C-alpha positions, 0 to 999 in steps of 0.5 A: 506505474503511470510514473516515469521515475528517473534513476540516477546513480551516484558513485561517491569516492571519499578521500579518507585522508583529506575528507574530500568528497568527489562525485561522479554521476551516470544519469539514465533518466534524461533529467540532466543537469537539474537532477544532478545539481540537486544530488550534489547539493544534498550530498554536501549536507552529508559533510557534517556527518562525514565521520559517521558516513565513512564509518558505515562504509568501513563497516561494510554495511548495506543499509538505509540509515536514518541519518542519511535518510534525514539528510537527503530530504525525500520530500525534495523529490529525490528518494534513496533506493539503497546505500551500498559499498562498491566492494559489495558489487559482485564483479561480472563479465558484463559491461554493467555492474548488475547491482547498480547498473553503472558502466563498469571500468577499472577506476570505478569498479575494480575491487582490487584497485579501490583502497579508499572508501567508496559508496554507491548511493542509489536515488530516484528523481520523483518529479515525473508523471504521477500515478493515475487518479480516480474519484470516489463518490463525493469528489475524493480524488485518490490514486488508482491503487491505494495501500491497505496497511492492516497487514503491517500490524495484524491479521497475517502474522506477527506485527512487522518491524515499525521502522521498516513499515514506515519506510514501506508506507513512504516508499508507496507514496514515492511510487505514486500512492496517495490513498492509505487505509487503516482502522482503530481495530487494527492492533488495535490502535497500533496501525493508526499510530504507524500510519500517522507517523509515516505520513506526517511529513507529507500529510497534505499530499495524501488521503487517509481512511480509517474506521469506527464501529467495533466495541473497543475500549478507547483507554485499554484497547480491550475489544468487546464481542460486537459492534458499537456505533452509538453516536457518542462513541463515534465522536469519541473514536473520531477524536482518538483517531485524529490524535493517533493519526496526527491529523486535523481531519479524517479524509474518509471515515468508514463505519467498519461494520453495521451495528444492528442496535443503532439505526443507520440514520443515527450513525450517518447523522453523527458523521454528518455532525463531525463533517460540520465540525471539520473533523471528518471530510467524507463518510464511508461504509464497510460490508453493509447491505444495499438498503442500509447504504441507501438509508445512510446516503439519504442522511449524509452522502456516502463517498465510498463503500469498502467490501471484499471483492476480487476474482476469488469473491465476486459477491458485490456484482449482483446488487452492490455494484449496480446500487453504488453506480446508481448512487454515485458512490465509489467502491474500495475492494479489500482483499483484492488479491483474495488474501494472497491466493491470486498471487499464485504463491499459495497452494495446499501445502502452504503453512501460515503463521499460527496467528494468521487469520487465514488459518480459520477461514474455510476458503483457506483450508488445504482442501479448498486451496487445492480445489480452487487452484484452477482459478489461479491457473486461469489468471496465470495463463493470462498473466503469461500472455500479457507479460505480467504477474498473476497479482497484476492481472488480478488487480488490472481485472478489478480496475477494468470493472469500473472507473470508480473502483480503487483496490487497496492491496496490502503488503509488508514487502517492497518488491510486492508493493512495486509488483502490485502498483505495476498493475496500472500498466497492465491493459486487459482487452475485451477478449482478455476480460471475456476469457477471465469471466467465461473461465471463472464462471465455470468454476465452483469455488470451495469454502466460505470467504470468512468464518461464520461469526464474521460473515454474520456481521456483514450484509446488514 
């Protein structure tokens, strides 16, 4: 990422008899005294929870306990990366412990000598350079890569653990992400509630995008068969979204799918009214036709359009991207990794959870996956040469298309989040881009990107 995170390691020796707390620090960051002083100050706040603190150590747990997370206030710029017992650090013949990176010595890392509770708290000092920023349309500044939160609650299998996903969302912000994408339809409602709870402590440091437009009962969550963008429904959805997201204004409010029964001018007018009331800041559209976008933009300027776009689906290039550039509208590609296909971790033998939507997507049939692996092989070849992963190359390719494109890959795994965000450091040369374009243009990808019923709701 564009950030120079400073890693500090705190090797904490707790004296079980006197309840004293001695701290030794190895600073690999160059931050020096101020960072170490901040760690000492925060550690002192643990003393009131000393017994529980020692209990975790004596139980031998590796964890991110909420009490510790609360005590070490992550808004102070120091983020806990882990809480491990030194006894869990595997002894090696190397000069550094392979888990914490500290210089090994008899006093600090001998598993035979340490009889008193020892705890290694890994923290990151986050006052370095932030991630690159981009501008969407009407002066909406966001991180170059956002976080799509849908998969945490629906779409790709059973919902993930809420507590873990709150940590994931906060970890994304700690690593420079400032733009988070959700929708009332994800769950329904559950994803907005998750995002709202996770981002509440840092609301003024992030932008939140959500969506209206499906026919969802606001009381029961029961979903109808189609869309509903009647102005009175849009206003009711906005109020419900504000409550679930725990915010006073929605940063970016998308129409999730165009409603053929409601003139787009009426939709844009309704959002314009919400902007005047201070409930919404920016208007967005998703999977809409170019002419529909133009009509809406004439009533209320559109800040961003969200549609599927990746090396696995390049449909927007023909008409949509030129129109957005002409109108000064930002573009937010969803499924920028081709719903995971471009990561190189999926092949014709991959089995999806029964509730994973990819089971009904033609492009994800075993036959289509096998036929389309040539694209993955192309991306892998470029990634190997660049010292990157296929996912990073796929995202870097998107970032290289236009400076107003902000992809929103989703994940439920921290290591995948970090991998995705590393794409901002992958520089594709003109030769790299030419190789990708020429190679992919010779391929005929098999299978439609969505089921027929879902496709009929796009491009309207």
